[in-house]
N, CA, C and O atoms as CSV, one atom per row, in Angstrom:
chain,resi,resn,atom,element,x,y,z
A,1,MET,N,N,0.840,-1.581,0.264
A,1,MET,CA,C,-0.229,-0.365,0.142
A,1,MET,C,C,0.902,1.070,0.057
A,1,MET,O,O,1.948,1.374,0.632
A,2,GLY,N,N,0.316,1.496,-0.644
A,2,GLY,CA,C,1.669,3.447,-0.467
A,2,GLY,C,C,0.478,4.402,0.194
A,2,GLY,O,O,-0.716,4.271,0.464
A,3,TRP,N,N,2.125,6.089,0.364
A,3,TRP,CA,C,0.997,6.335,0.380
A,3,TRP,C,C,0.214,8.053,-0.059
A,3,TRP,O,O,0.127,8.700,-1.102
A,4,LEU,N,N,-0.123,8.212,1.013
A,4,LEU,CA,C,-0.499,9.879,-0.067
A,4,LEU,C,C,-0.382,10.827,1.040
A,4,LEU,O,O,-0.598,10.962,2.244
A,5,VAL,N,N,0.101,11.446,-0.061
A,5,VAL,CA,C,0.678,13.384,-0.032
A,5,VAL,C,C,0.414,14.547,-0.856
A,5,VAL,O,O,1.082,14.625,-1.887
A,6,LYS,N,N,-0.474,15.522,-0.598
A,6,LYS,CA,C,-1.240,16.129,-1.321
A,6,LYS,C,C,-0.152,17.340,-2.725
A,6,LYS,O,O,0.760,18.134,-2.497
A,7,HIS,N,N,-0.592,17.080,-3.614
A,7,HIS,CA,C,0.723,18.391,-4.543
A,7,HIS,C,C,1.854,17.513,-4.705
A,7,HIS,O,O,2.988,17.984,-4.779
A,8,ILE,N,N,1.696,16.605,-4.749
A,8,ILE,CA,C,3.027,15.309,-5.572
A,8,ILE,C,C,3.445,16.183,-7.152
A,8,ILE,O,O,2.767,17.123,-7.566
A,9,GLN,N,N,4.428,15.751,-7.729
A,9,GLN,CA,C,4.116,15.842,-9.320
A,9,GLN,C,C,5.316,14.998,-9.312
A,9,GLN,O,O,6.262,15.256,-8.567
A,10,ASP,N,N,5.311,14.098,-10.034
A,10,ASP,CA,C,5.795,12.358,-10.205
A,10,ASP,C,C,7.269,13.647,-11.701
A,10,ASP,O,O,6.900,14.635,-12.336
A,11,HIS,N,N,8.670,13.053,-11.719
A,11,HIS,CA,C,9.076,13.826,-13.192
A,11,HIS,C,C,10.244,11.925,-12.966
A,11,HIS,O,O,10.383,11.096,-12.066
A,12,PRO,N,N,10.727,12.092,-14.253
A,12,PRO,CA,C,10.943,11.242,-14.828
A,12,PRO,C,C,12.058,10.149,-14.203
A,12,PRO,O,O,12.681,10.911,-13.463
A,13,GLY,N,N,12.809,8.593,-14.015
A,13,GLY,CA,C,13.774,8.835,-12.655
A,13,GLY,C,C,12.612,8.112,-10.839
A,13,GLY,O,O,12.260,7.181,-10.115
A,14,GLY,N,N,12.602,8.989,-11.036
A,14,GLY,CA,C,11.173,8.215,-9.330
A,14,GLY,C,C,11.619,10.101,-8.701
A,14,GLY,O,O,11.582,10.099,-7.470
A,15,ARG,N,N,11.903,11.199,-9.138
A,15,ARG,CA,C,11.774,12.562,-8.069
A,15,ARG,C,C,10.276,12.761,-8.559
A,15,ARG,O,O,9.405,12.292,-9.291
A,16,LYS,N,N,10.634,13.987,-7.469
A,16,LYS,CA,C,8.681,14.243,-6.972
A,16,LYS,C,C,9.683,16.285,-6.660
A,16,LYS,O,O,10.735,16.917,-6.574
A,17,SER,N,N,7.773,16.306,-6.629
A,17,SER,CA,C,8.063,17.728,-6.841
A,17,SER,C,C,6.557,18.415,-5.600
A,17,SER,O,O,5.391,18.034,-5.708
A,18,PHE,N,N,6.934,19.195,-4.796
A,18,PHE,CA,C,5.573,19.858,-4.044
A,18,PHE,C,C,5.716,20.620,-5.080
A,18,PHE,O,O,6.674,21.129,-5.662
A,19,ARG,N,N,4.292,20.605,-5.240
A,19,ARG,CA,C,3.955,22.119,-6.797
A,19,ARG,C,C,2.454,22.045,-5.861
A,19,ARG,O,O,2.096,21.145,-5.102
A,20,ARG,N,N,1.798,23.227,-6.188
A,20,ARG,CA,C,0.669,23.676,-5.660
A,20,ARG,C,C,0.098,25.494,-6.291
A,20,ARG,O,O,0.522,26.521,-5.760
A,21,LEU,N,N,-0.608,25.489,-7.132
A,21,LEU,CA,C,-0.832,26.746,-7.467
A,21,LEU,C,C,-1.252,27.975,-6.363
A,21,LEU,O,O,-1.033,28.104,-5.159
A,22,PHE,N,N,-1.981,28.835,-7.394
A,22,PHE,CA,C,-1.975,30.526,-6.466
A,22,PHE,C,C,-2.768,30.312,-5.948
A,22,PHE,O,O,-2.568,29.707,-4.895
A,23,PRO,N,N,-3.779,30.554,-6.213
A,23,PRO,CA,C,-5.409,30.997,-6.072
A,23,PRO,C,C,-5.649,32.132,-6.935
A,23,PRO,O,O,-4.687,32.896,-6.859
A,24,ASN,N,N,-6.499,32.535,-7.687
A,24,ASN,CA,C,-6.443,33.969,-8.992
A,24,ASN,C,C,-6.528,34.619,-8.708
A,24,ASN,O,O,-6.230,35.283,-9.702
A,25,HIS,N,N,-6.752,35.332,-7.955
A,25,HIS,CA,C,-7.999,36.122,-6.760
A,25,HIS,C,C,-6.032,36.850,-6.047
A,25,HIS,O,O,-5.581,37.807,-6.676
A,26,LEU,N,N,-5.594,36.566,-5.441
A,26,LEU,CA,C,-3.435,36.061,-4.942
A,26,LEU,C,C,-3.110,36.385,-5.901
A,26,LEU,O,O,-3.046,37.541,-5.482
A,27,ARG,N,N,-2.750,36.501,-7.094
A,27,ARG,CA,C,-1.393,35.745,-7.542
A,27,ARG,C,C,-1.337,37.785,-7.873
A,27,ARG,O,O,-0.303,38.173,-7.328
A,28,PRO,N,N,-1.857,38.637,-8.333
A,28,PRO,CA,C,-0.915,40.236,-8.478
A,28,PRO,C,C,0.190,40.146,-7.013
A,28,PRO,O,O,1.138,40.916,-6.859
A,29,TYR,N,N,-0.160,39.120,-6.105
A,29,TYR,CA,C,0.763,39.579,-5.056
A,29,TYR,C,C,2.054,39.017,-4.363
A,29,TYR,O,O,2.882,39.191,-3.469
A,30,LEU,N,N,1.432,37.801,-5.950
A,30,LEU,CA,C,2.155,36.244,-5.255
A,30,LEU,C,C,4.287,36.557,-6.632
A,30,LEU,O,O,4.655,37.400,-7.450
A,31,HIS,N,N,4.633,35.839,-6.290
A,31,HIS,CA,C,5.475,35.654,-7.527
A,31,HIS,C,C,5.240,34.385,-8.427
A,31,HIS,O,O,5.448,33.198,-8.177
A,32,GLY,N,N,4.860,34.856,-9.284
A,32,GLY,CA,C,4.393,34.242,-10.172
A,32,GLY,C,C,3.024,33.102,-10.064
A,32,GLY,O,O,2.344,33.537,-9.135
A,33,THR,N,N,2.381,31.892,-10.604
A,33,THR,CA,C,1.249,31.042,-10.423
A,33,THR,C,C,0.699,30.397,-9.689
A,33,THR,O,O,-0.488,30.136,-9.495
A,34,GLN,N,N,2.846,29.745,-8.654
A,34,GLN,CA,C,2.125,28.262,-8.316
A,34,GLN,C,C,3.433,28.173,-7.388
A,34,GLN,O,O,4.488,28.721,-7.709
A,35,LEU,N,N,3.323,27.677,-6.599
A,35,LEU,CA,C,4.606,27.393,-5.528
A,35,LEU,C,C,5.256,25.726,-6.024
A,35,LEU,O,O,4.813,24.586,-5.880
A,36,ARG,N,N,6.422,26.255,-6.615
A,36,ARG,CA,C,7.006,24.573,-7.443
A,36,ARG,C,C,8.488,24.286,-6.435
A,36,ARG,O,O,9.265,25.233,-6.558
A,37,ILE,N,N,8.977,23.246,-5.541
A,37,ILE,CA,C,9.954,22.537,-4.742
A,37,ILE,C,C,10.763,21.724,-5.274
A,37,ILE,O,O,10.190,21.101,-4.380
A,38,SER,N,N,11.447,21.115,-5.760
A,38,SER,CA,C,12.204,19.649,-6.105
A,38,SER,C,C,11.842,19.259,-4.265
A,38,SER,O,O,11.676,20.213,-3.506
A,39,LEU,N,N,11.755,17.823,-3.727
A,39,LEU,CA,C,11.193,16.870,-2.841
A,39,LEU,C,C,12.419,16.462,-3.660
A,39,LEU,O,O,13.182,17.380,-3.358
A,40,GLY,N,N,13.115,15.661,-4.518
A,40,GLY,CA,C,14.170,14.699,-4.027
A,40,GLY,C,C,13.257,12.935,-4.715
A,40,GLY,O,O,12.065,12.969,-5.022
A,41,HIS,N,N,13.762,12.127,-4.786
A,41,HIS,CA,C,13.504,10.692,-4.238
A,41,HIS,C,C,12.398,10.367,-2.721
A,41,HIS,O,O,12.711,10.545,-1.544
A,42,PRO,N,N,11.395,9.977,-3.139
A,42,PRO,CA,C,10.804,9.636,-1.836
A,42,PRO,C,C,11.616,8.484,-0.625
A,42,PRO,O,O,11.240,8.657,0.534
A,43,GLU,N,N,12.558,7.484,-0.822
A,43,GLU,CA,C,13.048,6.981,-0.251
A,43,GLU,C,C,14.701,8.460,0.325
A,43,GLU,O,O,15.657,8.229,1.064
A,44,SER,N,N,14.513,9.172,-0.069
A,44,SER,CA,C,15.888,10.073,0.175
A,44,SER,C,C,15.645,10.324,2.207
A,44,SER,O,O,14.517,10.356,2.699
A,45,PRO,N,N,16.815,10.453,2.978
A,45,PRO,CA,C,16.607,11.043,4.310
A,45,PRO,C,C,15.314,12.647,4.295
A,45,PRO,O,O,15.579,13.715,3.743
A,46,ASP,N,N,14.694,12.502,4.652
A,46,ASP,CA,C,13.979,14.094,4.775
A,46,ASP,C,C,12.983,14.462,4.239
A,46,ASP,O,O,12.159,15.310,4.583
A,47,PHE,N,N,13.053,13.683,3.190
A,47,PHE,CA,C,11.654,13.186,2.326
A,47,PHE,C,C,11.078,14.596,2.598
A,47,PHE,O,O,11.305,15.723,2.157
A,48,LEU,N,N,9.814,13.786,3.969
A,48,LEU,CA,C,8.580,14.187,4.286
A,48,LEU,C,C,9.132,15.599,5.194
A,48,LEU,O,O,8.165,16.167,5.703
A,49,LYS,N,N,10.302,16.198,5.464
A,49,LYS,CA,C,10.660,16.577,6.471
A,49,LYS,C,C,10.414,18.371,5.232
A,49,LYS,O,O,10.244,19.516,5.650
A,50,ARG,N,N,10.489,17.959,3.928
A,50,ARG,CA,C,11.447,19.115,3.039
A,50,ARG,C,C,9.963,18.576,2.305
A,50,ARG,O,O,10.291,18.362,1.138
A,51,TYR,N,N,8.264,18.211,2.470
A,51,TYR,CA,C,7.515,18.480,1.882
A,51,TYR,C,C,6.976,19.344,3.205
A,51,TYR,O,O,6.984,20.555,2.983
A,52,ASP,N,N,6.591,19.033,4.305
A,52,ASP,CA,C,6.295,19.959,5.792
A,52,ASP,C,C,6.991,20.738,5.182
A,52,ASP,O,O,6.681,20.150,4.147
A,53,ALA,N,N,7.770,21.659,4.766
A,53,ALA,CA,C,8.572,22.922,5.538
A,53,ALA,C,C,7.577,23.618,3.066
A,53,ALA,O,O,7.275,24.749,2.688
A,54,ALA,N,N,7.503,22.487,2.405
A,54,ALA,CA,C,7.064,22.998,1.151
A,54,ALA,C,C,5.704,23.903,1.426
A,54,ALA,O,O,5.500,25.022,0.956
A,55,VAL,N,N,4.821,23.154,2.300
A,55,VAL,CA,C,3.671,22.672,2.277
A,55,VAL,C,C,3.077,24.591,3.663
A,55,VAL,O,O,1.986,25.154,3.744
A,56,LYS,N,N,4.138,24.840,4.248
A,56,LYS,CA,C,4.701,25.398,4.736
A,56,LYS,C,C,4.836,27.011,4.624
A,56,LYS,O,O,4.176,27.961,5.045
A,57,GLN,N,N,5.743,26.893,4.029
A,57,GLN,CA,C,6.328,27.959,2.709
A,57,GLN,C,C,5.011,28.732,2.057
A,57,GLN,O,O,4.687,29.919,2.104
A,58,TYR,N,N,4.348,27.518,1.395
A,58,TYR,CA,C,3.069,27.430,0.850
A,58,TYR,C,C,2.426,28.375,1.206
A,58,TYR,O,O,2.558,29.504,0.732
A,59,ASP,N,N,1.171,27.874,2.609
A,59,ASP,CA,C,0.899,29.218,3.843
A,59,ASP,C,C,1.274,29.822,3.583
A,59,ASP,O,O,0.534,30.465,2.838
A,60,ARG,N,N,3.057,30.626,3.765
A,60,ARG,CA,C,2.971,31.605,4.904
A,60,ARG,C,C,2.364,32.995,3.362
A,60,ARG,O,O,1.604,33.942,3.566
A,61,GLU,N,N,3.232,32.509,1.523
A,61,GLU,CA,C,3.371,33.472,1.351
A,61,GLU,C,C,1.681,32.838,0.985
A,61,GLU,O,O,1.976,31.793,0.405
A,62,VAL,N,N,0.576,32.877,0.998
A,62,VAL,CA,C,-0.979,32.663,0.262
A,62,VAL,C,C,-1.200,33.966,1.891
A,62,VAL,O,O,-1.999,34.892,2.030
A,63,ALA,N,N,-0.024,33.405,2.910
A,63,ALA,CA,C,-1.434,34.025,4.941
A,63,ALA,C,C,-0.858,36.040,3.807
A,63,ALA,O,O,-1.715,36.891,3.567
A,64,LEU,N,N,0.810,36.226,3.355
A,64,LEU,CA,C,1.664,37.289,3.012
A,64,LEU,C,C,0.263,38.260,2.214
A,64,LEU,O,O,0.074,39.461,2.411
A,65,ALA,N,N,-0.656,37.289,1.234
A,65,ALA,CA,C,-1.060,37.415,-0.053
A,65,ALA,C,C,-2.831,37.861,0.221
A,65,ALA,O,O,-3.612,38.561,-0.424
A,66,VAL,N,N,-2.946,37.147,1.369
A,66,VAL,CA,C,-4.103,37.422,1.572
A,66,VAL,C,C,-4.582,38.816,2.559
A,66,VAL,O,O,-5.507,39.627,2.549
A,67,ARG,N,N,-3.306,38.537,3.431
A,67,ARG,CA,C,-3.473,40.128,4.032
A,67,ARG,C,C,-3.048,41.730,2.841
A,67,ARG,O,O,-3.408,42.884,3.070
A,68,LYS,N,N,-2.508,41.418,2.057
A,68,LYS,CA,C,-2.189,42.263,1.278
A,68,LYS,C,C,-3.095,42.508,-0.149
A,68,LYS,O,O,-2.878,43.424,-0.941
A,69,HIS,N,N,-4.051,41.582,-0.275
A,69,HIS,CA,C,-5.214,41.665,-1.179
A,69,HIS,C,C,-5.809,42.033,0.080
A,69,HIS,O,O,-6.422,43.080,-0.126
A,70,SER,N,N,-5.942,41.643,1.424
A,70,SER,CA,C,-6.810,43.245,2.705
A,70,SER,C,C,-6.841,44.329,3.378
A,70,SER,O,O,-7.555,44.839,4.241
A,71,GLY,N,N,-5.751,44.621,2.698
A,71,GLY,CA,C,-4.910,45.653,2.764
A,71,GLY,C,C,-4.420,45.379,4.793
A,71,GLY,O,O,-3.939,46.405,5.275
A,72,GLN,N,N,-4.524,44.274,5.717
A,72,GLN,CA,C,-4.358,44.168,6.902
A,72,GLN,C,C,-3.166,44.428,7.483
A,72,GLN,O,O,-2.823,43.848,8.513
A,73,PHE,N,N,-2.630,45.072,7.049
A,73,PHE,CA,C,-1.620,46.091,7.746
A,73,PHE,C,C,-1.631,46.837,8.673
A,73,PHE,O,O,-2.485,47.721,8.749
A,74,ASN,N,N,-0.525,46.633,9.765
A,74,ASN,CA,C,-0.320,47.495,10.904
A,74,ASN,C,C,0.825,48.507,10.178
A,74,ASN,O,O,1.489,48.347,9.154
A,75,ASP,N,N,0.771,49.535,11.079
A,75,ASP,CA,C,1.852,50.916,10.438
A,75,ASP,C,C,2.726,50.541,11.466
A,75,ASP,O,O,2.123,49.839,12.278
A,76,LEU,N,N,4.151,50.759,11.828
A,76,LEU,CA,C,5.116,50.180,12.197
A,76,LEU,C,C,5.316,52.016,12.582
A,76,LEU,O,O,5.793,52.955,11.946
A,77,THR,N,N,4.798,51.906,13.688
A,77,THR,CA,C,5.727,53.550,14.078
A,77,THR,C,C,6.707,53.643,14.878
A,77,THR,O,O,6.586,52.660,15.609
A,78,PRO,N,N,7.962,54.443,15.318
A,78,PRO,CA,C,8.500,54.009,15.883
A,78,PRO,C,C,8.148,54.081,17.567
A,78,PRO,O,O,9.071,53.928,18.366
A,79,ALA,N,N,6.322,54.399,18.187
A,79,ALA,CA,C,5.729,53.292,19.397
A,79,ALA,C,C,6.261,52.299,19.371
A,79,ALA,O,O,7.134,51.783,20.069
A,80,LEU,N,N,5.434,51.856,18.090
A,80,LEU,CA,C,5.863,49.505,18.105
A,80,LEU,C,C,7.006,49.061,17.674
A,80,LEU,O,O,7.739,48.130,18.006
A,81,ALA,N,N,7.066,50.392,16.378
A,81,ALA,CA,C,9.038,49.602,17.052
A,81,ALA,C,C,9.806,49.000,18.256
A,81,ALA,O,O,10.322,47.933,18.587
A,82,LYS,N,N,9.525,50.768,18.934
A,82,LYS,CA,C,10.245,50.668,19.706
A,82,LYS,C,C,9.818,48.956,20.998
A,82,LYS,O,O,10.326,48.068,21.682
A,83,TYR,N,N,8.987,49.348,20.686
A,83,TYR,CA,C,7.567,48.395,21.714
A,83,TYR,C,C,7.946,46.627,21.648
A,83,TYR,O,O,7.987,45.934,22.665
A,84,LEU,N,N,8.163,46.181,20.471
A,84,LEU,CA,C,8.654,45.054,19.684
A,84,LEU,C,C,9.935,44.875,20.076
A,84,LEU,O,O,10.114,43.672,20.264
A,85,CYS,N,N,11.200,45.696,20.350
A,85,CYS,CA,C,12.224,45.543,20.431
A,85,CYS,C,C,12.778,45.278,22.039
A,85,CYS,O,O,13.692,44.518,22.361
A,86,GLU,N,N,12.083,45.993,22.794
A,86,GLU,CA,C,12.858,46.168,24.643
A,86,GLU,C,C,11.466,44.354,24.661
A,86,GLU,O,O,11.624,43.563,25.591
A,87,ALA,N,N,10.513,44.098,23.749
A,87,ALA,CA,C,9.663,42.723,24.432
A,87,ALA,C,C,10.689,42.161,24.061
A,87,ALA,O,O,11.404,42.073,25.059
A,88,TRP,N,N,11.421,41.516,22.794
A,88,TRP,CA,C,12.452,40.881,21.980
A,88,TRP,C,C,13.779,40.583,22.819
A,88,TRP,O,O,14.180,39.425,22.932
A,89,ILE,N,N,14.733,42.121,23.657
A,89,ILE,CA,C,15.290,41.753,24.350
A,89,ILE,C,C,15.132,40.918,25.311
A,89,ILE,O,O,15.687,39.823,25.413
A,90,SER,N,N,14.391,41.392,26.029
A,90,SER,CA,C,13.143,41.033,27.508
A,90,SER,C,C,13.269,39.646,27.498
A,90,SER,O,O,13.888,38.974,28.323
A,91,ALA,N,N,12.499,39.148,26.277
A,91,ALA,CA,C,12.701,37.450,25.678
A,91,ALA,C,C,13.396,36.499,25.338
A,91,ALA,O,O,13.041,35.335,25.521
A,92,GLU,N,N,14.656,36.881,24.708
A,92,GLU,CA,C,16.288,36.816,25.055
A,92,GLU,C,C,16.966,37.167,26.120
A,92,GLU,O,O,18.106,37.058,25.670
A,93,LEU,N,N,17.047,37.383,26.806
A,93,LEU,CA,C,17.935,37.980,29.006
A,93,LEU,C,C,16.670,36.571,29.128
A,93,LEU,O,O,17.022,35.441,29.467
A,94,GLU,N,N,15.760,36.794,28.914
A,94,GLU,CA,C,15.016,35.919,30.239
A,94,GLU,C,C,15.268,35.058,29.858
A,94,GLU,O,O,14.997,34.274,30.768
A,95,LEU,N,N,15.879,34.171,28.586
A,95,LEU,CA,C,16.066,32.716,27.865
A,95,LEU,C,C,18.156,32.769,28.533
A,95,LEU,O,O,19.247,32.239,28.743
A,96,ASP,N,N,17.788,33.227,28.532
A,96,ASP,CA,C,20.142,33.569,28.449
A,96,ASP,C,C,20.095,33.180,29.312
A,96,ASP,O,O,20.858,32.217,29.383
A,97,ASP,N,N,19.280,33.465,30.680
A,97,ASP,CA,C,19.495,33.813,32.101
A,97,ASP,C,C,19.187,32.051,32.366
A,97,ASP,O,O,20.102,31.444,32.922
A,98,GLU,N,N,17.786,31.162,31.931
A,98,GLU,CA,C,18.078,30.680,32.398
A,98,GLU,C,C,18.630,29.596,32.519
A,98,GLU,O,O,18.656,28.776,33.437
A,99,VAL,N,N,19.631,29.675,30.309
A,99,VAL,CA,C,20.353,28.924,30.507
A,99,VAL,C,C,21.269,29.075,31.129
A,99,VAL,O,O,21.598,28.114,31.824
A,100,ARG,N,N,21.859,29.945,31.171
A,100,ARG,CA,C,23.014,30.623,32.182
A,100,ARG,C,C,23.136,30.533,33.676
A,100,ARG,O,O,23.838,29.635,34.141
A,101,TRP,N,N,22.629,31.227,34.332
A,101,TRP,CA,C,22.185,30.786,35.830
A,101,TRP,C,C,21.437,29.197,36.271
A,101,TRP,O,O,21.403,29.108,37.499
A,102,VAL,N,N,20.899,28.065,35.639
A,102,VAL,CA,C,19.988,27.735,36.344
A,102,VAL,C,C,20.930,26.561,36.833
A,102,VAL,O,O,22.036,26.268,36.379
A,103,ASP,N,N,20.183,25.914,37.941
A,103,ASP,CA,C,21.677,24.702,38.697
A,103,ASP,C,C,21.461,22.969,37.798
A,103,ASP,O,O,20.828,21.926,37.966
A,104,ARG,N,N,21.858,23.207,37.403
A,104,ARG,CA,C,21.523,21.896,36.388
A,104,ARG,C,C,23.505,21.546,35.322
A,104,ARG,O,O,24.386,22.379,35.110
A,105,PRO,N,N,23.473,19.753,34.861
A,105,PRO,CA,C,24.587,19.241,35.116
A,105,PRO,C,C,25.307,20.905,33.363
A,105,PRO,O,O,24.745,21.391,32.381
A,106,SER,N,N,26.138,20.998,33.745
A,106,SER,CA,C,26.880,21.523,32.075
A,106,SER,C,C,26.970,20.784,31.285
A,106,SER,O,O,27.874,21.046,30.491
A,107,ALA,N,N,26.357,19.790,31.065
A,107,ALA,CA,C,26.192,18.675,29.389
A,107,ALA,C,C,24.025,19.452,29.459
A,107,ALA,O,O,23.568,19.163,28.353
A,108,ARG,N,N,23.482,19.804,29.868
A,108,ARG,CA,C,21.940,20.038,30.208
A,108,ARG,C,C,22.893,21.835,29.611
A,108,ARG,O,O,23.017,22.263,28.464
A,109,LYS,N,N,23.040,22.023,30.011
A,109,LYS,CA,C,23.085,24.001,28.971
A,109,LYS,C,C,24.243,23.807,28.630
A,109,LYS,O,O,24.640,24.334,29.669
A,110,ARG,N,N,25.644,23.393,27.871
A,110,ARG,CA,C,25.451,23.034,26.732
A,110,ARG,C,C,24.432,23.201,25.780
A,110,ARG,O,O,23.905,24.192,25.275
A,111,GLU,N,N,24.266,21.848,25.643
A,111,GLU,CA,C,22.253,21.217,24.633
A,111,GLU,C,C,22.018,22.491,24.882
A,111,GLU,O,O,22.667,23.207,24.120
A,112,ALA,N,N,21.073,23.328,25.961
A,112,ALA,CA,C,20.275,23.874,25.581
A,112,ALA,C,C,20.952,25.320,25.174
A,112,ALA,O,O,20.057,26.159,25.072
A,113,ARG,N,N,22.215,25.853,24.920
A,113,ARG,CA,C,23.374,27.217,24.439
A,113,ARG,C,C,22.775,26.930,23.231
A,113,ARG,O,O,22.402,27.854,22.508
A,114,ALA,N,N,22.566,25.255,22.769
A,114,ALA,CA,C,22.946,24.392,21.213
A,114,ALA,C,C,21.921,25.288,21.010
A,114,ALA,O,O,21.922,26.414,20.514
A,115,ASN,N,N,20.737,24.362,21.638
A,115,ASN,CA,C,19.086,24.152,21.117
A,115,ASN,C,C,18.676,26.458,21.131
A,115,ASN,O,O,17.902,27.022,20.358
A,116,LEU,N,N,19.365,27.022,22.045
A,116,LEU,CA,C,19.085,28.811,21.789
A,116,LEU,C,C,19.695,28.868,20.366
A,116,LEU,O,O,18.940,28.962,19.397
A,117,ILE,N,N,21.129,28.810,20.202
A,117,ILE,CA,C,21.609,29.381,18.864
A,117,ILE,C,C,20.675,28.545,17.179
A,117,ILE,O,O,20.482,29.116,16.106
A,118,VAL,N,N,20.273,27.028,17.583
A,118,VAL,CA,C,19.378,26.778,16.338
A,118,VAL,C,C,18.189,27.838,16.015
A,118,VAL,O,O,17.962,28.220,14.867
A,119,GLU,N,N,17.125,28.468,17.662
A,119,GLU,CA,C,16.188,28.907,17.184
A,119,GLU,C,C,16.305,30.277,17.532
A,119,GLU,O,O,15.333,30.900,17.959
A,120,ILE,N,N,17.879,31.003,17.319
A,120,ILE,CA,C,17.497,32.576,17.118
A,120,ILE,C,C,17.956,32.530,15.462
A,120,ILE,O,O,17.563,33.505,14.823
A,121,ALA,N,N,19.010,31.163,14.438
A,121,ALA,CA,C,18.558,31.389,13.471
A,121,ALA,C,C,17.534,30.680,12.336
A,121,ALA,O,O,17.289,30.492,11.145
A,122,GLU,N,N,17.151,30.452,13.733
A,122,GLU,CA,C,15.679,29.820,12.653
A,122,GLU,C,C,14.907,31.303,12.835
A,122,GLU,O,O,13.952,31.387,12.062
A,123,GLU,N,N,15.057,32.233,13.494
A,123,GLU,CA,C,13.833,33.318,13.716
A,123,GLU,C,C,14.421,34.161,12.729
A,123,GLU,O,O,13.593,34.861,12.145
A,124,LEU,N,N,16.150,34.367,12.205
A,124,LEU,CA,C,16.843,35.189,11.868
A,124,LEU,C,C,16.284,35.294,10.305
A,124,LEU,O,O,16.235,36.323,9.632
A,125,GLU,N,N,15.836,33.830,9.866
A,125,GLU,CA,C,15.649,33.133,9.080
A,125,GLU,C,C,14.016,33.494,8.672
A,125,GLU,O,O,13.633,33.729,7.525
A,126,GLU,N,N,13.330,33.481,9.649
A,126,GLU,CA,C,11.804,33.567,9.584
A,126,GLU,C,C,11.178,35.349,9.507
A,126,GLU,O,O,10.182,35.882,9.018
A,127,ALA,N,N,12.351,35.818,10.256
A,127,ALA,CA,C,12.237,37.822,10.177
A,127,ALA,C,C,12.450,37.947,8.818
A,127,ALA,O,O,11.602,38.502,8.120
A,128,LYS,N,N,13.726,37.396,8.234
A,128,LYS,CA,C,14.322,38.020,6.867
A,128,LYS,C,C,13.449,38.042,6.149
A,128,LYS,O,O,13.520,36.855,5.829
A,129,PRO,N,N,12.454,38.492,5.466
A,129,PRO,CA,C,11.763,38.337,4.898
A,129,PRO,C,C,10.080,39.001,4.824
A,129,PRO,O,O,9.189,38.814,3.995
A,130,LEU,N,N,10.129,39.904,6.176
A,130,LEU,CA,C,9.215,40.790,6.656
A,130,LEU,C,C,10.695,42.227,6.750
A,130,LEU,O,O,10.695,43.420,6.443
A,131,ARG,N,N,11.464,41.559,7.163
A,131,ARG,CA,C,11.918,43.518,7.071
A,131,ARG,C,C,11.112,44.027,5.870
A,131,ARG,O,O,10.980,45.247,5.971
A,132,ALA,N,N,10.280,43.329,4.312
A,132,ALA,CA,C,9.737,44.524,3.729
A,132,ALA,C,C,9.283,43.905,3.601
A,132,ALA,O,O,9.333,43.089,2.680
A,133,LEU,N,N,8.176,44.013,5.000
A,133,LEU,CA,C,6.649,44.490,5.115
A,133,LEU,C,C,6.767,45.524,5.406
A,133,LEU,O,O,7.690,46.092,5.989
A,134,GLY,N,N,4.967,46.203,4.673
A,134,GLY,CA,C,5.307,47.792,5.944
A,134,GLY,C,C,4.816,48.732,4.753
A,134,GLY,O,O,4.967,48.140,3.684
A,135,ASP,N,N,4.425,49.658,4.638
A,135,ASP,CA,C,4.208,51.191,3.699
A,135,ASP,C,C,5.057,51.550,4.593
A,135,ASP,O,O,5.178,51.381,5.806
A,136,LYS,N,N,5.815,52.255,3.499
A,136,LYS,CA,C,7.267,52.837,3.207
A,136,LYS,C,C,7.001,54.464,3.507
A,136,LYS,O,O,7.559,55.293,4.227
A,137,ARG,N,N,5.483,54.506,2.279
A,137,ARG,CA,C,5.086,56.424,2.184
A,137,ARG,C,C,4.667,56.285,3.855
A,137,ARG,O,O,4.779,57.508,3.942
A,138,THR,N,N,4.335,55.934,5.068
A,138,THR,CA,C,4.010,55.824,6.341
A,138,THR,C,C,5.345,56.209,7.114
A,138,THR,O,O,5.559,57.069,7.969
A,139,TYR,N,N,6.233,55.189,6.459
A,139,TYR,CA,C,8.077,54.955,7.815
A,139,TYR,C,C,8.511,56.510,6.906
A,139,TYR,O,O,8.927,57.412,7.634
A,140,ARG,N,N,8.452,56.711,5.925
A,140,ARG,CA,C,8.970,58.104,5.525
A,140,ARG,C,C,8.739,59.197,5.986
A,140,ARG,O,O,9.530,60.083,6.310
A,141,SER,N,N,7.132,59.151,6.051
A,141,SER,CA,C,7.126,60.161,6.790
A,141,SER,C,C,6.934,60.526,8.523
A,141,SER,O,O,6.983,61.599,9.125
A,142,GLN,N,N,6.743,59.388,8.899
A,142,GLN,CA,C,6.951,59.394,10.381
A,142,GLN,C,C,8.599,59.218,10.054
A,142,GLN,O,O,8.954,58.072,10.331
A,143,GLU,N,N,9.078,59.586,9.827
A,143,GLU,CA,C,10.882,59.336,10.057
A,143,GLU,C,C,11.161,60.531,9.304
A,143,GLU,O,O,12.387,60.540,9.192
A,144,ARG,N,N,10.448,62.056,8.436
A,144,ARG,CA,C,10.527,62.966,9.259
A,144,ARG,C,C,9.811,63.466,10.253
A,144,ARG,O,O,10.448,64.259,10.946
A,145,LYS,N,N,9.348,63.389,10.386
A,145,LYS,CA,C,8.861,64.127,11.956
A,145,LYS,C,C,9.926,64.212,12.727
A,145,LYS,O,O,10.280,65.246,13.293
A,146,PHE,N,N,10.625,62.876,12.807
A,146,PHE,CA,C,11.775,63.384,13.827
A,146,PHE,C,C,12.470,63.146,13.852
A,146,PHE,O,O,13.064,62.811,14.876
A,147,ASP,N,N,12.858,63.146,12.854
A,147,ASP,CA,C,14.126,64.236,12.263
A,147,ASP,C,C,14.167,66.067,12.327
A,147,ASP,O,O,15.126,66.839,12.363
A,148,GLY,N,N,13.321,66.207,12.324
A,148,GLY,CA,C,12.513,67.684,12.602
A,148,GLY,C,C,12.500,68.095,10.705
A,148,GLY,O,O,11.991,69.142,10.304
């Protein structure tokens, strides 16, 4: 008995790709008409992880396009940016304190530190595409107010 995975395209030689079309009304907000990601051979290691990552990427891109289509963006004001930065710093310092000062064996501390480094790298990769979001006109007008 085989397995059922949606949005799979077969290629010669047994290779598979994730292929899913974007909804027509969201295409002006996306790059292209579909998302296509090579998954490799089904027997290769991490095939299902690559499939799950492709599904999540599709969901992220469609969710962003839905927000663009409906105009649901928060204005990034200096006050909101300051709050977000302070909240992030507070959460990171709390994690750092836990890793450093909680009484536990050093092997566990090293493991927690390694996990923290991986989390930070993942958050950075997630945050990079978000840099381009927002209303630049509003940001520039706010910027002029503070420059004098």
